[in-house]
N, C-alpha and C positions, 0 to 999 in steps of 0.2 A: 504495499500500499503505500502510496504516495500523494502528496498534494503538492498545490501551488509552491514554488520558490520564493522566498521574499528577496526583493531586492535590498540590498545592503548599503542604502544610501543615507539611512538615518534611523534615529532607535525607533524599536517597537512601537505600535500606538494600537488604540482600541480596534479598529479598522482591521487590523492583521487577525485578531481571534477570529473573525468570519471565516478563516480560512482553516485554523488549525484545530479549534476546539472541535466542530464537527467531524473532522476527520480522526482526531483521536477517541472521540465517543465511537465512532465506526470501527475503530480499530479494536478497542474496549470489548464492544460488544462481540465482534469474531473471535477474539480469544475467550471470552466467557462461553461461547458456544463450543470452544474446544478446539478450534481452528488454528493451525499453526500460521500465524501472520507475523511478518515483519513490516516495520514502519519506519522507512526513509524519506529523508528530506534535506536541504541543504540551501545555502545560499548561493542565491544568482548574483554572482560578481562581476556581470557584464550588461553593459545597458547605457542608454543616454542618461537616466536619473544620478546614477554614480558620477559621470562624467561632469554632469552640472555641478554636482555637490563638491567635487575635487576643485573645479576651478572657483568656485565661491569661497572656498577655504584656503586657496592658494596651495593646493598639495597634487598628490598625484591619485588617479581613479585607484590604483592599486592600494595605497595606503587607507583611503576610504574605504574599500572595500575588506580590507584585512580587519580594520578598526569595528566595523558593525556586524562583520561576519560572528566575531568574537561575542560583541552585544549578545547578538541573537543567540547563538549557542549556550550563553549563561543565563538569558531569561527563559527560556523555554522549559527547564526543569523546575524553576521557581514556581512556574505556571502550573506545574504537574504533568506537563507533555515531554514523554520520554520517548525519543526516536531510538530504533537499533542502530542507526548510523545518521548523522549528520554532518554532511560534507560541504564542498564547494564546488561549483561549475569550472573554477580556476585550479582546482588539485588535478596533479600529473596523473593521476591514477584514472580521475573522469576522464580527462582527454584520451587517455589510452584505450579505454573501454568505448568511449564514442567513436573513436576510428575504427576498433574491432567489430562493431555493430555496423557500421556505415559500409565496410569492406565485404561483411557478408550478405548484405541486402543483394 
């Protein structure tokens, strides 16, 4: 199971919860039914919102993405949302897997 990846261009806010709470509830329900469910998510570290925030703050998109990726990674458990894996679209493992999938298509 996965859900929409947050853009990491700023801190988490109330609107983010409309994505993660329903997904978490669904995963918990499936596990209560005895189903083996893995819950994956990660930060979307690419895109215009991150570039705009970096320009506003006079820094690099990579620095903004890293800062807010860590913020989201720490916030989810405080909200009681536990992913089996929380990664990043900029992770080398993600790049490798994406290429492998594309090559097999």
